[in-house]
Rosetta silent file (secondary structure, phi, psi, omega in degrees, C-alpha in Angstrom):
SEQUENCE: MKKMRTLLLACPLLFALAACDKPAQPTLGSDNKDSLNDALDRRPHEKVRDAAEDIGDAGKRAGGDIKDAVKDATK
SCORE:     score description
SCORE:     0.000 S_00000001
   1 L     0.000  -33.360 -179.060    0.000    0.000    0.000 S_00000001
   2 H   -67.604  -35.131  177.789    2.900    2.326    0.734 S_00000001
   3 H   -65.637  -39.925 -179.386    4.258    1.833   -2.783 S_00000001
   4 H   -63.339  -42.137  179.138    0.892    2.715   -4.262 S_00000001
   5 H   -63.871  -40.552  179.024    0.715    5.952   -2.275 S_00000001
   6 H   -64.764  -42.351  177.969    4.226    6.868   -3.381 S_00000001
   7 H   -64.694  -40.034  179.467    3.324    6.210   -7.019 S_00000001
   8 H   -64.994  -29.626  176.800    0.140    8.259   -6.712 S_00000001
   9 H   -83.083  -34.640 -175.328    2.182   11.193   -5.443 S_00000001
  10 H   -75.946  -39.006 -177.039    5.073   10.757   -7.873 S_00000001
  11 H   -60.571  -50.909  178.106    3.081   10.460  -11.117 S_00000001
  12 H   -62.331  -34.316  178.294    1.336   13.849  -10.959 S_00000001
  13 H   -64.372  -42.942  178.515    4.605   15.446   -9.934 S_00000001
  14 H   -64.597  -41.780  178.239    6.383   13.953  -12.955 S_00000001
  15 H   -64.946  -38.570  179.082    3.605   15.084  -15.290 S_00000001
  16 H   -65.796  -41.678  178.646    3.706   18.586  -13.845 S_00000001
  17 H   -67.772  -36.768  178.875    7.459   18.805  -14.296 S_00000001
  18 H   -67.100  -35.375 -179.265    7.235   17.505  -17.852 S_00000001
  19 H   -71.756  -25.485 -178.940    4.608   20.108  -18.714 S_00000001
  20 H   -77.637  -15.981 -177.585    6.807   22.923  -17.433 S_00000001
  21 L   -86.046   84.150  179.590    9.615   22.088  -19.853 S_00000001
  22 L   -96.889  144.060  176.159    8.593   24.237  -22.829 S_00000001
  23 L   -69.922  156.540 -179.473   10.906   24.896  -25.751 S_00000001
  24 L   -65.373  136.709  178.098   12.152   28.431  -26.202 S_00000001
  25 L   -76.748  138.489  178.978    9.841   30.607  -28.246 S_00000001
  26 L   -65.841  142.595  178.145   11.388   32.034  -31.409 S_00000001
  27 L  -108.099  164.714  178.659   12.174   35.723  -31.219 S_00000001
  28 L   -76.897  106.737  174.703   12.246   38.247  -33.985 S_00000001
  29 L   -82.726 -176.533 -177.078   15.784   38.193  -35.317 S_00000001
  30 H   -65.251  -36.524  179.192   17.121   40.721  -37.753 S_00000001
  31 H   -68.055  -41.815 -179.875   15.916   38.703  -40.773 S_00000001
  32 H   -67.844  -38.614  178.573   12.423   38.315  -39.377 S_00000001
  33 H   -64.134  -40.783  179.985   12.198   41.980  -38.446 S_00000001
  34 H   -64.781  -40.637  178.478   13.252   42.961  -41.970 S_00000001
  35 H   -64.915  -42.250  178.946   10.623   40.650  -43.460 S_00000001
  36 H   -64.597  -45.511  179.142    7.951   42.025  -41.161 S_00000001
  37 H   -66.270  -32.484  176.968    8.897   45.609  -41.921 S_00000001
  38 H   -65.058  -43.658 -179.940    8.988   44.784  -45.648 S_00000001
  39 H   -64.291  -33.025 -178.555    5.442   43.420  -45.481 S_00000001
  40 L   -94.763    4.401 -178.306    4.273   46.542  -43.658 S_00000001
  41 L    54.759   45.414 -179.510    6.321   48.914  -45.882 S_00000001
  42 L  -117.460   10.954 -178.754    8.150   50.300  -42.834 S_00000001
  43 L   -74.128  153.126  174.320   11.770   49.604  -43.787 S_00000001
  44 L   -64.518  138.172  179.389   14.212   52.507  -44.015 S_00000001
  45 L    56.602   49.173 -174.417   14.498   53.713  -47.643 S_00000001
  46 H   -59.397  -42.584 -177.001   11.600   51.461  -48.660 S_00000001
  47 H   -65.856  -38.549  179.376   11.242   52.805  -52.203 S_00000001
  48 H   -66.772  -43.593  179.570   14.929   52.311  -52.973 S_00000001
  49 H   -64.716  -41.585  178.042   14.880   48.754  -51.617 S_00000001
  50 H   -62.816  -40.088  178.443   11.729   47.908  -53.565 S_00000001
  51 H   -64.082  -41.533  178.507   13.307   49.250  -56.753 S_00000001
  52 H   -64.977  -39.050  177.239   16.429   47.143  -56.163 S_00000001
  53 H   -65.624  -39.165  178.428   14.280   44.055  -55.578 S_00000001
  54 H   -64.566  -39.848  178.357   12.353   44.759  -58.788 S_00000001
  55 H   -64.154  -41.719  177.654   15.617   45.080  -60.743 S_00000001
  56 H   -62.652  -42.220  178.523   16.811   41.763  -59.312 S_00000001
  57 H   -65.358  -40.009  178.514   13.555   40.049  -60.252 S_00000001
  58 H   -64.138  -38.622  177.548   13.723   41.502  -63.760 S_00000001
  59 H   -63.135  -40.757  177.937   17.285   40.189  -64.116 S_00000001
  60 H   -65.078  -42.205  178.751   16.167   36.702  -63.115 S_00000001
  61 H   -64.825  -41.136  179.233   13.293   36.797  -65.598 S_00000001
  62 H   -64.147  -40.038  177.173   15.601   38.029  -68.361 S_00000001
  63 H   -61.699  -41.381  177.516   18.050   35.220  -67.608 S_00000001
  64 H   -65.849  -39.488  178.471   15.244   32.676  -67.871 S_00000001
  65 H   -64.862  -41.350  178.799   14.043   34.203  -71.146 S_00000001
  66 H   -64.555  -41.624  179.267   17.562   34.075  -72.596 S_00000001
  67 H   -62.150  -43.097  178.757   17.917   30.456  -71.498 S_00000001
  68 H   -65.756  -40.121  179.478   14.609   29.558  -73.164 S_00000001
  69 H   -64.873  -38.641  178.235   15.602   31.398  -76.355 S_00000001
  70 H   -67.463  -39.179  177.115   18.903   29.529  -76.523 S_00000001
  71 H   -61.978  -44.798 -179.597   17.106   26.212  -76.036 S_00000001
  72 H   -65.894  -36.835 -178.154   14.658   27.037  -78.806 S_00000001
  73 H   -71.768  -27.425 -177.410   17.457   28.162  -81.133 S_00000001
  74 L   -91.271   -0.584  178.793   19.470   24.986  -80.646 S_00000001
  75 L   -76.754    0.000    0.000   16.589   22.609  -81.383 S_00000001
C-alpha cells in the first residue's frame, strides 16, 4: 500500500514537471524583423529597396528568357 501511495504522489509530480519544460519561443531576429517591416512597408528607404528588388527580379526573368531562347534556337 505504501508503494501505491508513493506512485500516486510521484506520477502527478512527474507530469507537472514535464509540462513545465517548454521549448524556447522564437524571437524576432534581424531577418524576421526585416521581413515584417517589408510586409508593412516600414523599412528605411523602402522605395529604394523595392526598386532594387524589382531590378533583381527583372534580371532573373531576363536570364530565364535568354535560357529559353537559346534552347529554342538549338533545337
